[in-house]
C-alpha positions as CSV (number, residue, x, y, z in Angstrom):
1,X,0.7,5.5,4.1
2,X,-1.7,3.2,5.9
3,X,-0.5,3.1,9.5
4,X,-2.8,2.1,12.4
5,X,-2.1,4.1,15.6
6,X,-0.9,1.0,17.5
7,X,0.7,3.0,20.3
8,X,-2.6,4.9,20.9
9,X,-4.5,1.7,21.0
10,X,-2.1,0.1,23.5
11,X,-2.2,3.2,25.6
12,X,-6.0,3.2,25.6
13,X,-6.0,-0.5,26.5
14,X,-3.6,0.1,29.4
15,X,-5.8,2.9,30.8
16,X,-8.9,0.7,30.4
17,X,-7.0,-2.1,32.2
18,X,-6.3,0.1,35.2
19,X,-9.9,1.3,35.5
20,X,-11.9,-0.3,38.4
21,X,-14.7,-2.6,37.4
22,X,-18.2,-1.4,38.1
23,X,-20.2,-3.2,40.8
24,X,-22.1,-5.1,38.0
25,X,-18.8,-6.9,37.2
26,X,-18.4,-8.2,40.7
27,X,-22.1,-9.3,40.8
28,X,-21.6,-11.2,37.6
29,X,-19.0,-13.4,39.3
30,X,-21.7,-15.0,41.3
31,X,-23.9,-15.8,38.3
32,X,-23.8,-18.9,36.1
33,X,-21.1,-18.5,33.4
34,X,-22.5,-17.4,30.0
35,X,-21.6,-19.8,27.2
36,X,-19.4,-18.3,24.5
37,X,-22.0,-18.9,21.8
38,X,-24.4,-16.7,23.7
39,X,-21.8,-14.0,24.0
40,X,-21.3,-14.1,20.2
41,X,-25.0,-14.3,19.3
42,X,-26.2,-14.9,15.8
43,X,-25.4,-11.5,14.3
44,X,-22.3,-9.5,13.4
45,X,-22.1,-8.0,16.9
46,X,-22.6,-9.3,20.4
47,X,-26.2,-8.8,21.8
48,X,-24.6,-8.3,25.3
49,X,-22.3,-5.4,24.4
50,X,-21.3,-3.3,27.4
51,X,-22.0,-6.0,30.1
52,X,-19.5,-7.5,32.5
53,X,-19.8,-11.3,32.3
54,X,-18.3,-14.6,33.3
55,X,-17.6,-17.4,30.8
56,X,-15.8,-20.7,30.5
57,X,-14.2,-22.7,27.7
58,X,-11.1,-24.4,26.4
59,X,-8.0,-22.4,25.3
60,X,-7.4,-23.0,21.6
61,X,-4.6,-20.5,20.9
62,X,-2.3,-18.1,22.8
63,X,-1.1,-14.8,21.3
64,X,1.1,-12.0,22.5
65,X,-1.7,-10.0,24.2
66,X,-4.6,-12.5,24.7
67,X,-5.9,-15.9,24.0
68,X,-8.8,-17.7,22.2
69,X,-11.5,-19.4,24.2
70,X,-14.0,-21.9,22.8
71,X,-16.9,-23.8,24.2
72,X,-15.9,-27.4,23.5
73,X,-19.5,-28.6,22.9
74,X,-21.1,-25.6,21.3
75,X,-24.7,-25.1,20.6
76,X,-24.8,-26.9,17.2
77,X,-26.0,-23.9,15.4
78,X,-24.3,-22.6,12.2
79,X,-25.4,-19.1,12.9
80,X,-23.4,-18.7,16.1
81,X,-19.7,-18.9,16.8
82,X,-18.5,-21.0,19.7
83,X,-15.2,-19.1,20.1
84,X,-14.1,-15.7,21.2
85,X,-10.9,-13.6,21.8
86,X,-9.9,-12.6,25.3
87,X,-7.7,-9.5,25.5
88,X,-5.2,-9.6,28.4
89,X,-2.8,-6.8,27.3
90,X,0.2,-9.0,28.0
91,X,0.9,-12.6,27.1
92,X,-1.5,-14.6,29.3
93,X,-0.4,-17.5,31.6
94,X,-2.7,-20.1,30.0
95,X,-2.0,-23.2,28.0
96,X,-3.7,-24.6,24.9
97,X,-6.1,-27.3,25.8
98,X,-6.7,-25.9,29.3
99,X,-10.2,-25.3,30.6
100,X,-10.4,-21.9,32.1
101,X,-13.0,-19.6,33.7
102,X,-12.9,-15.9,32.7
103,X,-14.5,-13.7,35.3
104,X,-15.7,-10.1,35.4
105,X,-14.9,-9.4,31.7
106,X,-16.3,-6.7,29.5
107,X,-18.0,-8.1,26.4
108,X,-17.8,-5.5,23.6
109,X,-16.9,-4.8,19.9
110,X,-13.3,-3.6,19.3
111,X,-13.3,-2.3,15.7
112,X,-16.1,-4.8,15.0
113,X,-14.4,-7.7,16.6
114,X,-16.3,-9.3,19.4
115,X,-14.0,-9.8,22.4
116,X,-13.7,-10.0,26.2
117,X,-11.4,-7.4,27.9
118,X,-10.8,-5.8,31.3
119,X,-10.7,-9.3,32.7
120,X,-10.7,-9.4,36.5
121,X,-9.7,-13.1,36.9
122,X,-8.7,-16.1,34.9
123,X,-8.5,-19.4,36.6
124,X,-8.5,-23.2,35.8
125,X,-12.0,-24.6,35.7
126,X,-13.7,-28.0,35.8
127,X,-16.9,-26.7,34.1
128,X,-16.0,-27.6,30.5
129,X,-18.6,-30.0,29.3
130,X,-16.3,-32.0,27.1
131,X,-12.7,-32.3,26.0
132,X,-10.9,-30.0,23.5
133,X,-13.2,-28.8,20.7
134,X,-13.0,-30.5,17.3
135,X,-12.1,-28.1,14.4
136,X,-14.9,-27.1,12.1
137,X,-14.2,-27.6,8.4
138,X,-13.7,-24.3,6.7
139,X,-16.3,-23.8,3.9
140,X,-15.1,-24.2,0.4
141,X,-14.1,-21.0,-1.4
142,X,-16.7,-19.5,-3.7
143,X,-16.0,-16.6,-5.9
144,X,-19.2,-14.8,-5.1
145,X,-19.1,-15.2,-1.3
146,X,-18.8,-12.1,0.9
147,X,-16.2,-12.6,3.6
148,X,-18.7,-11.9,6.4
149,X,-21.1,-14.6,5.0
150,X,-18.2,-17.1,4.9
151,X,-16.4,-16.3,8.2
152,X,-18.5,-14.2,10.7
153,X,-20.2,-17.2,12.3
154,X,-16.7,-18.8,12.7
155,X,-15.1,-15.8,14.4
156,X,-12.8,-17.0,17.2
157,X,-13.3,-20.7,16.3
158,X,-10.9,-23.5,15.5
159,X,-11.2,-24.6,11.9
160,X,-9.5,-27.0,9.5
161,X,-9.1,-27.5,5.8
162,X,-7.3,-30.3,4.0
163,X,-4.6,-27.9,2.7
164,X,-4.3,-24.4,1.5
165,X,-2.8,-23.4,-1.8
166,X,-2.7,-19.9,-3.2
167,X,-0.8,-17.1,-4.8
168,X,0.6,-14.2,-2.8
169,X,-1.1,-10.9,-3.6
170,X,0.0,-9.2,-0.3
171,X,3.7,-9.8,0.3
172,X,4.8,-10.8,3.8
173,X,4.0,-7.9,6.2
174,X,5.8,-7.7,9.5
175,X,4.7,-5.7,12.6
176,X,6.7,-4.3,15.4
177,X,5.5,-7.1,17.7
178,X,7.2,-9.7,15.4
179,X,3.9,-11.0,14.0
180,X,3.6,-11.5,10.2
181,X,0.8,-11.8,7.7
182,X,0.4,-12.6,4.0
183,X,-2.6,-12.1,1.7
184,X,-3.3,-15.1,-0.6
185,X,-5.7,-15.6,-3.5
186,X,-6.7,-19.3,-3.2
187,X,-6.0,-21.4,-6.3
188,X,-9.7,-22.0,-6.6
189,X,-10.3,-18.3,-7.4
190,X,-7.2,-17.7,-9.4
191,X,-9.0,-18.5,-12.7
192,X,-11.2,-15.5,-12.1
193,X,-8.3,-13.1,-11.8
194,X,-7.8,-12.1,-15.4
195,X,-4.5,-10.2,-15.1
196,X,-2.7,-11.5,-12.1
197,X,-3.2,-8.4,-9.9
198,X,-6.0,-7.3,-7.6
199,X,-6.6,-3.6,-7.4
200,X,-8.4,-1.8,-4.5
201,X,-11.5,-1.0,-6.5
202,X,-12.0,-4.5,-7.7
203,X,-14.3,-5.3,-4.7
204,X,-15.3,-8.7,-5.8
205,X,-11.7,-9.8,-6.2
206,X,-10.6,-8.2,-3.0
207,X,-13.3,-10.2,-1.2
208,X,-11.6,-13.4,-2.3
209,X,-8.3,-12.7,-0.6
210,X,-7.4,-14.9,2.4
211,X,-5.2,-13.4,5.1
212,X,-2.8,-15.9,6.8
213,X,-1.2,-14.8,10.1
214,X,1.6,-16.2,12.2
215,X,0.3,-14.5,15.4
216,X,0.1,-17.8,17.2
217,X,3.8,-18.5,16.8
218,X,4.1,-19.9,13.2
219,X,7.1,-18.3,11.4
220,X,6.1,-17.0,8.0
221,X,8.8,-16.8,5.2
222,X,9.6,-13.8,3.2
223,X,7.1,-14.1,0.3
224,X,6.9,-11.6,-2.6
225,X,3.9,-10.9,-4.9
226,X,3.1,-13.8,-7.2
227,X,4.7,-16.6,-5.2
228,X,2.8,-19.9,-5.1
229,X,2.3,-21.0,-1.5
230,X,1.3,-24.4,-0.1
231,X,0.3,-24.7,3.6
232,X,-0.3,-28.0,5.4
233,X,-0.5,-29.2,8.9
234,X,2.4,-31.2,10.5
235,X,3.6,-34.1,8.3
236,X,1.0,-33.3,5.7
237,X,-2.0,-33.4,8.0
238,X,-4.9,-30.9,7.5
239,X,-4.3,-27.3,8.2
240,X,-5.7,-26.1,11.5
241,X,-6.2,-22.4,12.3
242,X,-8.4,-20.0,14.3
243,X,-10.6,-17.5,12.4
244,X,-9.9,-14.0,13.6
245,X,-11.3,-10.6,12.7
246,X,-8.6,-7.8,12.7
247,X,-9.2,-4.2,11.7
248,X,-11.6,-4.8,8.7
249,X,-10.5,-8.3,7.6
250,X,-10.9,-11.9,8.6
251,X,-7.6,-13.8,9.2
252,X,-6.6,-17.4,9.5
253,X,-4.2,-17.7,12.5
254,X,-2.2,-20.8,11.8
255,X,-1.7,-23.2,14.7
256,X,1.8,-24.1,15.7
257,X,3.2,-26.9,13.6
258,X,1.8,-25.6,10.3
259,X,4.1,-25.9,7.3
260,X,4.3,-22.9,4.9
261,X,6.2,-23.8,1.7
262,X,7.0,-21.3,-1.1
263,X,6.7,-22.7,-4.6
264,X,7.5,-21.4,-8.1
265,X,6.8,-17.8,-9.1
266,X,7.2,-15.8,-12.2
267,X,10.4,-13.7,-12.2
268,X,9.7,-10.6,-10.1
269,X,12.6,-8.4,-11.3
270,X,13.0,-5.0,-9.6
271,X,12.8,-2.1,-12.0
272,X,15.4,0.6,-11.6
273,X,15.9,3.9,-13.3
274,X,18.5,4.9,-15.9
275,X,20.5,8.1,-15.2
276,X,19.5,11.4,-16.6
277,X,21.4,12.6,-19.7
278,X,22.6,16.0,-20.8
279,X,19.3,16.7,-22.7
280,X,16.9,15.5,-20.0
281,X,16.5,15.4,-16.2
282,X,14.6,13.2,-13.8
283,X,12.0,14.1,-11.2
284,X,11.2,11.6,-8.5
285,X,8.9,11.1,-5.5
286,X,10.1,8.9,-2.7
287,X,8.5,8.0,0.7
288,X,11.4,7.3,3.1
289,X,9.3,5.3,5.6
290,X,9.8,7.0,9.0
291,X,13.4,8.0,8.5
292,X,13.8,9.8,11.8
293,X,15.1,9.5,15.3
294,X,11.7,9.5,17.0
295,X,11.0,7.1,19.8
296,X,8.7,5.1,17.4
297,X,11.2,5.4,14.5
298,X,14.9,4.7,14.8
299,X,16.1,6.0,18.1
300,X,19.1,3.6,18.3
301,X,22.1,5.3,16.6
302,X,23.3,2.1,14.9
303,X,19.8,1.3,13.6
304,X,19.4,4.9,12.4
305,X,22.7,4.8,10.6
306,X,21.8,1.5,8.9
307,X,18.4,2.9,7.7
308,X,19.9,6.1,6.4
309,X,22.4,4.0,4.4
310,X,19.6,1.8,3.0
311,X,17.7,4.9,1.7
312,X,20.9,6.3,0.2
313,X,21.5,3.1,-1.6
314,X,17.9,3.1,-3.0
315,X,18.5,6.7,-4.3
316,X,21.9,5.9,-5.8
317,X,21.1,2.6,-7.4
318,X,17.3,2.3,-7.7
319,X,16.7,6.0,-8.7
320,X,20.0,6.3,-10.5
321,X,20.9,9.5,-8.7
322,X,17.6,11.2,-9.7
323,X,18.1,14.9,-10.4
324,X,15.3,16.2,-8.2
325,X,13.6,14.1,-5.5
326,X,10.6,15.0,-3.4
327,X,10.8,13.0,-0.2
328,X,8.2,12.3,2.4
329,X,8.7,10.9,5.9
330,X,12.0,12.4,6.6
331,X,11.9,12.8,10.4
332,X,13.2,16.3,10.8
333,X,15.0,18.6,8.3
334,X,18.3,17.4,9.8
335,X,17.5,13.8,8.7
336,X,17.0,15.0,5.1
337,X,20.3,16.8,5.3
338,X,22.0,13.7,6.7
339,X,20.8,11.7,3.7
340,X,22.0,14.3,1.3
341,X,25.5,14.4,3.0
342,X,25.8,10.6,2.8
343,X,24.9,10.5,-0.9
344,X,27.5,13.2,-1.6
345,X,30.3,11.6,0.5
346,X,29.8,7.9,-0.3
347,X,28.2,7.9,-3.8
348,X,29.7,11.0,-5.3
349,X,26.2,12.3,-5.9
350,X,26.2,16.0,-5.0
351,X,22.9,16.5,-3.3
352,X,21.6,19.2,-1.1
353,X,18.5,19.1,1.0
354,X,15.8,21.7,1.2
355,X,13.4,21.2,4.2
356,X,11.4,23.5,6.4
357,X,10.0,22.4,9.8
358,X,6.3,21.9,10.2
359,X,4.0,21.0,13.1
360,X,4.9,17.3,13.0
361,X,8.6,17.9,12.7
362,X,8.8,18.3,16.5
363,X,6.7,15.2,17.4
364,X,8.8,13.2,19.9
365,X,7.5,9.8,18.8
366,X,7.0,10.2,15.1
367,X,8.5,13.4,13.6
368,X,7.7,13.8,9.8
369,X,8.9,16.5,7.4
370,X,8.6,17.0,3.7
371,X,11.9,17.7,1.9
372,X,13.5,18.1,-1.5
373,X,16.8,16.7,-2.5
374,X,18.4,18.3,-5.5
375,X,21.6,17.7,-7.5
376,X,23.8,20.7,-7.1
377,X,25.6,19.9,-10.4
378,X,22.3,20.4,-12.3
379,X,19.9,22.3,-10.1
380,X,19.9,25.8,-8.4
381,X,17.4,26.4,-5.6
382,X,15.9,29.8,-5.9
383,X,13.3,29.9,-3.1
384,X,11.4,27.6,-0.8
385,X,8.3,28.0,1.3
386,X,6.1,25.8,3.5
387,X,2.8,27.6,3.7
388,X,0.2,26.6,6.3
389,X,-3.5,26.7,5.3
390,X,-6.4,27.4,7.7
391,X,-9.7,25.7,8.1
392,X,-12.9,26.3,10.1
393,X,-12.6,22.7,11.4
394,X,-10.2,22.0,14.3
395,X,-8.0,19.0,13.4
396,X,-5.9,19.3,16.5
397,X,-2.9,20.6,14.7
398,X,-0.7,22.9,16.8
399,X,0.9,25.7,14.8
400,X,1.0,28.8,17.0
401,X,0.1,32.0,15.3
402,X,-0.6,30.4,11.9
403,X,-4.3,31.1,11.8
404,X,-6.6,33.9,12.9
405,X,-9.2,33.4,15.6
406,X,-11.9,31.0,14.6
407,X,-9.6,29.3,12.1
408,X,-7.4,26.3,12.7
409,X,-4.3,24.9,11.0
410,X,-5.0,22.3,8.3
411,X,-1.6,20.7,7.7
412,X,0.5,18.9,10.2
413,X,2.9,18.3,7.3
414,X,2.6,21.5,5.2
415,X,3.5,21.1,1.5
416,X,6.9,22.3,0.5
417,X,7.1,24.5,-2.6
418,X,10.5,25.0,-4.1
419,X,11.4,27.2,-7.1
420,X,14.3,25.8,-9.2
421,X,16.4,26.3,-12.2
422,X,17.6,23.1,-14.0
423,X,20.6,23.2,-16.3
424,X,21.2,21.0,-19.4
425,X,22.1,21.0,-23.0
426,X,18.8,22.5,-24.1
427,X,19.9,26.1,-23.6
428,X,18.9,28.5,-20.9
429,X,18.2,26.9,-17.4
430,X,14.7,25.4,-17.2
431,X,12.5,27.1,-14.5
432,X,10.5,24.5,-12.4
433,X,8.5,24.6,-9.3
434,X,8.1,21.4,-7.3
435,X,5.4,21.1,-4.6
436,X,6.1,18.1,-2.3
437,X,3.1,16.8,-0.4
438,X,2.2,14.3,2.3
439,X,-1.5,14.6,3.0
440,X,-3.4,13.2,6.0
441,X,-3.1,9.4,6.3
442,X,-6.0,7.0,6.2
443,X,-5.3,5.9,9.8
444,X,-8.3,6.5,12.0
445,X,-11.7,7.8,11.0
446,X,-11.9,8.1,7.2
447,X,-15.1,10.1,7.3
448,X,-13.0,12.8,8.8
449,X,-9.7,12.1,7.1
450,X,-11.1,12.1,3.6
451,X,-12.7,15.6,4.1
452,X,-9.4,16.9,5.5
453,X,-7.4,15.5,2.6
454,X,-9.8,17.2,0.2
455,X,-9.4,20.5,2.0
456,X,-5.6,20.0,1.8
457,X,-5.8,19.3,-1.9
458,X,-7.9,22.5,-2.4
459,X,-5.2,24.5,-0.6
460,X,-2.4,23.0,-2.9
461,X,-4.6,23.7,-6.0
462,X,-4.8,27.4,-4.9
463,X,-1.0,27.5,-4.6
464,X,-0.7,26.1,-8.2
465,X,-3.3,28.5,-9.6
466,X,-1.5,31.5,-8.1
467,X,1.6,30.6,-10.0
468,X,-0.4,30.0,-13.2
469,X,-2.1,33.4,-12.8
470,X,1.4,35.0,-13.1
471,X,2.6,32.7,-15.9
472,X,0.1,30.5,-17.8
473,X,3.0,28.4,-19.1
474,X,4.6,27.9,-15.7
475,X,6.1,24.4,-15.2
476,X,4.8,23.2,-11.9
477,X,4.8,19.6,-10.5
478,X,2.7,18.5,-7.6
479,X,4.1,15.3,-6.3
480,X,4.2,13.1,-3.2
481,X,2.2,10.8,-1.0
482,X,-1.4,12.0,-1.3
483,X,-2.7,9.0,0.8
484,X,-5.6,8.6,-1.7
485,X,-6.2,6.7,-4.9
486,X,-5.9,7.5,-8.6
487,X,-9.3,8.8,-9.5
488,X,-10.3,9.7,-5.9
489,X,-12.0,13.0,-5.0
490,X,-8.7,14.2,-3.5
491,X,-6.9,13.7,-6.7
492,X,-9.7,15.1,-8.8
493,X,-9.7,18.2,-6.5
494,X,-6.1,18.8,-7.4
495,X,-6.7,18.2,-11.1
496,X,-9.7,20.5,-11.5
497,X,-8.0,23.8,-10.8
498,X,-9.4,26.7,-12.8
499,X,-8.5,26.5,-16.5
500,X,-6.1,25.0,-17.4
501,X,-6.3,21.7,-15.5
502,X,-3.4,19.8,-14.0
503,X,-2.4,16.6,-15.9
504,X,-2.0,13.4,-14.0
505,X,0.9,11.6,-15.4
506,X,-0.6,8.2,-14.5
507,X,-3.0,8.8,-17.4
508,X,-0.1,7.8,-19.5
509,X,0.6,4.6,-17.6
510,X,-0.9,1.2,-18.6
511,X,-3.6,0.4,-16.0
512,X,-1.7,-2.5,-14.6
513,X,1.1,-0.1,-13.6
514,X,-1.0,2.3,-11.7
515,X,0.0,1.3,-8.2
516,X,2.7,2.3,-5.7
517,X,1.5,0.5,-2.6
518,X,-0.2,-2.8,-1.6
519,X,-2.6,-2.8,1.3
520,X,-4.2,-6.0,2.5
521,X,-3.3,-7.6,-0.8
522,X,-4.9,-4.8,-2.9
523,X,-2.7,-2.7,-5.2
524,X,-3.3,1.0,-5.2
525,X,-1.7,4.3,-6.0
526,X,-1.0,6.5,-3.0
527,X,1.9,8.4,-4.6
528,X,1.2,10.8,-7.4
529,X,2.6,13.2,-10.0
530,X,0.5,15.9,-11.5
531,X,1.9,18.7,-13.7
532,X,0.8,21.8,-15.4
533,X,0.0,21.5,-19.2
534,X,3.1,23.2,-20.3
535,X,5.2,20.8,-18.3
536,X,3.2,17.8,-19.5
537,X,4.3,18.4,-23.0
538,X,7.9,17.9,-22.0
539,X,7.5,14.6,-20.0
540,X,8.7,11.7,-22.0
541,X,8.4,8.9,-19.4
542,X,6.6,8.2,-16.1
543,X,6.8,5.0,-14.2
544,X,6.8,3.7,-10.6
545,X,10.1,1.9,-9.9
546,X,9.3,-1.6,-8.5
547,X,11.5,-1.6,-5.4
548,X,9.1,-2.0,-2.5
549,X,5.4,-2.7,-2.9
550,X,5.7,-6.2,-4.4
551,X,8.4,-7.3,-2.1
552,X,8.2,-8.8,1.4
553,X,9.2,-6.9,4.5
554,X,12.2,-9.1,5.4
555,X,12.5,-10.5,8.9
556,X,16.1,-9.5,8.8
557,X,16.6,-6.6,6.3
558,X,19.5,-7.2,4.0
559,X,21.8,-4.2,3.9
560,X,23.0,-5.2,0.4
561,X,19.5,-5.0,-1.2
562,X,17.5,-2.0,-2.3
563,X,14.3,-3.9,-2.0
564,X,11.6,-2.8,0.6
565,X,13.6,-0.1,2.2
566,X,10.1,1.6,2.2
567,X,6.6,0.3,1.8
568,X,5.9,2.6,-1.1
569,X,7.4,2.4,-4.6
570,X,9.2,5.6,-5.7
571,X,7.9,7.2,-8.9
572,X,10.0,8.8,-11.7
573,X,9.3,11.2,-14.5
574,X,11.8,12.1,-17.2
575,X,11.6,15.6,-18.6
576,X,13.0,16.8,-21.9
577,X,13.0,20.7,-22.1
578,X,14.0,20.4,-25.7
579,X,10.9,18.4,-26.7
580,X,9.9,14.7,-26.6
581,X,7.1,12.3,-27.6
582,X,5.9,8.9,-26.4
583,X,3.8,6.2,-28.1
584,X,1.2,3.9,-26.7
585,X,-1.2,1.3,-27.9
586,X,-3.4,-1.6,-27.0
587,X,-3.4,-4.8,-29.0
588,X,-6.0,-6.7,-26.9
589,X,-3.7,-9.7,-26.2
590,X,-0.7,-10.3,-23.9
591,X,2.7,-11.3,-25.2
592,X,2.6,-9.5,-28.5
593,X,6.1,-8.1,-29.3
594,X,6.4,-4.7,-30.9
595,X,9.4,-3.0,-32.5
596,X,9.7,0.7,-33.0
597,X,11.3,1.6,-36.4
598,X,12.4,5.0,-37.5
599,X,11.6,6.4,-41.0
600,X,14.7,4.5,-42.4
601,X,13.6,1.2,-40.9
602,X,16.2,1.2,-38.1
603,X,15.0,-0.5,-34.9
604,X,15.0,1.9,-32.0
605,X,13.2,0.1,-29.1
606,X,11.2,-3.1,-28.3
607,X,8.2,-3.6,-26.1
608,X,5.8,-6.5,-25.2
609,X,2.1,-6.1,-24.4
610,X,1.1,-6.8,-20.8
611,X,-1.7,-8.9,-19.5
612,X,-4.3,-6.4,-20.7
613,X,-2.7,-5.9,-24.1
614,X,-1.1,-2.5,-23.4
615,X,2.4,-1.5,-24.6
616,X,4.4,1.7,-24.4
617,X,7.5,3.4,-26.0
618,X,8.9,6.2,-23.9
619,X,11.3,9.1,-24.6
620,X,10.8,9.2,-28.4
621,X,12.0,12.1,-30.5
622,X,9.1,13.7,-32.5
623,X,9.0,12.3,-36.0
624,X,7.6,9.5,-38.2
625,X,7.7,5.9,-37.1
626,X,6.5,2.4,-37.8
627,X,5.4,-0.1,-35.1
628,X,6.1,-3.6,-36.2
629,X,3.9,-6.2,-34.3
630,X,4.9,-9.9,-33.9
631,X,2.4,-12.3,-32.5
632,X,3.0,-15.4,-30.3
633,X,2.4,-18.8,-32.0
634,X,-1.3,-19.0,-31.1
635,X,-2.1,-15.7,-32.9
636,X,-1.8,-14.5,-36.4
637,X,-1.8,-10.9,-37.6
638,X,-3.7,-9.5,-40.6
639,X,-1.9,-6.2,-40.1
640,X,1.5,-6.1,-38.4
641,X,2.9,-2.7,-39.5
642,X,1.4,0.4,-38.0
643,X,2.5,3.9,-39.2
644,X,2.4,6.7,-36.7
645,X,3.6,10.3,-36.5
646,X,4.8,11.1,-33.0
647,X,4.5,14.7,-31.8
648,X,5.0,16.2,-28.3
649,X,2.3,15.0,-25.9
650,X,0.2,11.9,-26.1
651,X,0.4,9.6,-29.1
652,X,-1.7,6.5,-29.4
653,X,-2.3,3.8,-32.0
654,X,-5.3,1.6,-31.8
655,X,-6.0,-2.0,-33.0
656,X,-9.1,-4.1,-33.1
657,X,-8.8,-7.9,-32.7
658,X,-11.2,-10.7,-33.4
659,X,-10.3,-14.0,-31.7
660,X,-11.4,-17.5,-32.9
661,X,-10.2,-20.7,-31.1
662,X,-10.4,-24.1,-32.8
663,X,-11.0,-27.4,-31.2
664,X,-7.3,-28.2,-31.5
665,X,-6.3,-25.3,-29.5
666,X,-5.0,-23.2,-32.4
667,X,-6.1,-19.6,-32.4
668,X,-6.5,-16.9,-35.0
669,X,-6.7,-13.2,-34.7
670,X,-7.4,-10.5,-37.1
671,X,-5.6,-7.2,-36.3
672,X,-6.7,-4.0,-37.9
673,X,-4.9,-0.8,-37.3
674,X,-6.9,2.4,-37.1
675,X,-5.5,5.9,-37.8
676,X,-3.6,7.8,-35.1
677,X,-5.8,8.8,-32.2
678,X,-4.9,11.9,-30.0
679,X,-6.4,12.2,-26.5
């Protein structure tokens, strides 16, 4: 999960605040104040970095830990910003519209944001050369603009635009401070987004997102993915905001009085699981989002109890009492046990928890432990181990005695490997090994983190290979929060174990469904399921359950809803030890209905192609079928009946389409079905 180390930053800021200013800071107070536009300079970074300076300007916005200062006259140059952020650590005693002098402040770049900090004095001033600054009109959105080209010269400045309309791609995100943010795709760029969703690797599309913040006191509503939003100033006046740069993205900080209205949205129905039957069982991965009693988690007993109950409701209703659940972000082993006990007592779901402490389990602020919840009516736990790996690189993990001299512990959350027997109507109990993972997060220096995650993936791959060396047909599932993307080096490292390779079950998902998390408006897969080839042949279904990522973090969580109890979507795979098939195809167009018929012509299932033309039929018994296609009114089909033989493993049918549109808006399509393709 993406989590910025806020506490560390605040602590660092507090220490910096207490440090005495060098003599140069005191000397600077006697100098002429430096205009804000000279502090900003005409590049991405200040040309005066590291100096202690005085400056003066008008306060344009006040936030929780600082304020925005702007030269009211400016230098008239487009290349330089006339505004800057002043960090004060606590809410400053200044007012919007007030002319103030800032003395003895360090000018520097904080994660690429030009700011003043370590301020020695802030006082009213009569040196402002004019009244409050007039807002600069925000440039019109262009699809091919880079954010820096559009906003860097406006960093810290007051801007306006007639109104702002867009579609939510990053649902309302709320921080511990009470601030909130949404990511919008402006209506002007919506026509360029072909399928209604922006993925992390679509860099051109990601660059068009606009981040709207309530940091200056504007309340933002709970907005889910896909909602149409209209923002205006008071009584329909133009929108006014301050352009800010915050950890890798530019934001519009709305000025008080801004009106945020939610409009129509396509139905955003949650997707929930169906219970396992006698001939199948379900395997799930679920990030519990800091379900612990740490000082930065849920130390209040009433709050902790509420959060445990919310996670239990997600498992009981959203995951339909999944047979086996690998969970990440349980605080300590006792927290996983508490969750299992609640599910047993209040939902009549007989779970037991398997969890072994790791280095981060004892963290006072943020304990985290991998765990496995299993249904005792179906599953027998044979053995469990949480094996530390060692590295020549010191990653500051404390695990006494785990590694020899010159080697250092690699995992602060070691993977949990559990050997199981699963009972069902297929005959003898099914042997399965589940390895639950929570690899190093992306918080901090990714040049270090990515190497560490790759090393962790290699250690897990070795664990899998050791089991395959004993039994080439072993059923092993590697699941959990890998904190990296589908197709990333970390995931490839896991897949490319020595022969045979692990199968990533997302290969079977339509591309539009390959996400479990939304970060800064970009959809991405952080939670994964990889299985050995023998197990892959028995997986009839895989799907993320849409319970969190697309939904807003509510200002007041509703205890009655299962939505956004975490910030990750859980993932489910359905396993049929007696054999299963599934059928997929692409018909090139959205909205094409498909009906699956058995050999006798009896309808078995229906599906509709998504925005990219993909459709799926899950959990199909091996046999002969027909897929009957039915087009919407603007399409016609030359071939609408596709024969297919479904066998265990991957089954695809393919179609080719040629589209012709007439002047009247009527459209024709020729659909040709090719023979079955196996991949």
